[in-house]
C-alpha positions in Angstrom: -68.4 16.9 15.2 -65.1 15.3 14.4 -62.0 17.2 14.9 -60.0 16.9 11.7 -57.0 18.9 12.7 -55.2 16.0 14.5 -55.8 13.8 11.5 -54.3 16.4 9.1 -51.4 16.9 11.5 -50.6 13.2 11.6 -51.1 12.8 7.9 -48.7 15.7 7.2 -45.9 14.2 9.4 -46.4 10.8 7.8 -45.8 12.4 4.4 -42.6 14.0 5.7 -41.5 10.7 7.0 -41.6 9.3 3.5 -39.3 12.1 2.3 -36.7 11.4 5.1 -34.0 8.9 4.3 -33.7 5.9 6.6 -30.6 5.4 8.8 -28.9 3.1 6.3 -29.2 5.6 3.5 -27.8 8.4 5.7 -24.9 6.2 6.7 -24.1 5.4 3.1 -24.3 9.0 2.1 -21.9 10.1 4.9 -19.4 7.3 4.1 -19.5 8.3 0.4 -18.9 11.9 1.3 -15.9 11.0 3.6 -14.4 8.8 0.8 -14.7 11.6 -1.8 -13.2 14.2 0.6 -10.4 11.8 1.5 -9.5 11.3 -2.2 -9.7 15.0 -2.9 -7.4 15.8 0.1 -4.9 13.2 -0.8 -4.4 14.8 -4.2 -3.2 17.9 -2.5 -0.8 16.3 0.0 2.6 16.1 -1.6 4.6 12.9 -1.4 7.8 13.2 0.6 10.2 15.0 -1.6 13.3 13.8 0.2 15.8 11.1 -0.7 18.0 9.4 1.8 21.1 11.3 0.7 19.5 14.7 1.1 20.7 14.6 4.7 24.4 14.4 3.7 26.6 17.4 4.4 27.5 19.8 7.2 24.9 20.8 9.8 25.0 23.4 12.6 23.6 22.1 15.8 21.1 24.2 17.8 22.6 27.5 18.8 25.4 26.8 16.3 27.6 25.3 19.0 29.0 22.7 16.7 29.1 21.6 13.1 28.3 17.9 12.4 29.2 16.3 9.1 26.6 13.7 8.2 27.8 10.9 5.9 26.8 7.3 5.0 28.7 4.0 4.8 28.5 1.4 2.0 25.5 -0.2 3.7 23.5 3.0 3.4 23.7 3.7 7.2 24.1 7.3 8.2 26.5 8.7 10.8 27.5 12.2 12.0 30.8 13.5 13.3 31.6 16.8 15.0 34.0 18.7 12.6 33.9 22.2 14.2 33.0 23.7 17.6 32.3 27.3 18.5 34.5 26.9 21.6 36.8 23.9 21.0 39.3 24.6 23.7 39.4 24.9 27.5 40.5 28.2 29.0 44.0 26.9 29.2 44.1 26.3 25.5 43.8 22.5 25.7 41.1 20.8 23.6 37.7 20.1 25.3 37.5 16.4 26.1 34.6 14.0 26.4 34.7 14.3 30.2 31.1 13.1 30.8 31.5 9.8 28.8 30.3 6.9 31.0 33.3 4.8 29.6 36.2 6.2 31.5 38.6 5.1 28.7 36.9 7.5 26.3 37.0 10.6 28.6 40.4 11.6 27.2 39.0 11.8 23.6 38.5 15.4 22.3 35.0 16.4 21.5 36.2 17.7 18.1 36.0 14.7 15.8 33.6 12.8 18.1 31.0 10.5 16.4 27.7 11.6 17.8 25.1 10.2 15.3 25.2 6.5 14.7 23.2 3.8 12.8 20.5 5.8 10.9 18.4 4.2 8.2 16.3 6.2 5.7 12.7 5.1 5.8 10.2 7.0 3.7 10.4 10.5 5.0 12.8 10.2 8.0 16.0 8.8 9.3 15.3 6.3 12.1 16.8 3.5 14.2 19.8 5.6 15.1 21.3 7.1 18.3 22.6 10.5 19.2 25.3 11.0 21.8 25.3 14.2 23.9 28.8 15.1 25.0 27.5 17.7 27.5 26.0 15.0 29.7 27.6 11.7 28.4 24.3 10.2 27.5 23.2 8.3 24.4 19.6 8.6 23.2 17.5 6.9 20.6 17.0 9.4 17.7 14.8 10.2 14.7 15.7 12.9 12.2 13.2 14.6 9.9 13.8 17.2 7.2 11.7 20.3 7.3 13.2 21.7 4.1 16.6 21.3 2.3 18.3 23.4 5.0 16.5 22.4 8.2 16.6 19.2 10.2 14.5 18.3 13.2 16.6 16.0 15.4 14.6 14.3 18.1 16.4 12.5 20.9 14.4 10.4 23.3 14.5 7.6 25.9 12.0 4.8 25.4 9.3 6.3 23.2 9.6 9.3 20.9 6.8 11.1 22.6 9.0 11.6 25.6 12.0 13.5 24.3 13.4 16.7 22.9 13.7 18.1 19.4 16.4 20.4 18.3 16.7 22.2 15.0 19.8 21.9 12.9 20.6 24.2 10.0 22.7 23.3 6.9 26.0 25.1 6.4 25.4 26.8 3.1 28.7 28.4 2.4 
């Protein structure tokens, strides 16, 4: 007596094997699905809505300690100067000076009017290649600025690479 169950069992799985796609077909299917999903998602991602000059104007630094006027020169390079301070004077009434500046000759300059943003270029959706000077510690950092919305900037100062740094939020003066 011949046992036919194993034969039927093997025959059944051989049939299923014919229905399964091979590895190459599976790979093509997955790649096609990824391509279609990527195209669909890119249709919903808006292009940067900002123009280089959208950064122009007056911006309160974090904690509104100062107001910085951002402007550009004829070469489309952006700069920023302190035009207002919450506490511009020392207790004796004299203006606060740039006492922490590493250049001793510049330590007598008042912080009000100080140029703290220098050399920014607009590239796509951000302002790059610039520096920011921190009068609190006298240090200059590489800096990148991105715009969250028309009234909010993310100002990232860093040493070396951008991943090692600090981001502050600046808000546009609206009135």
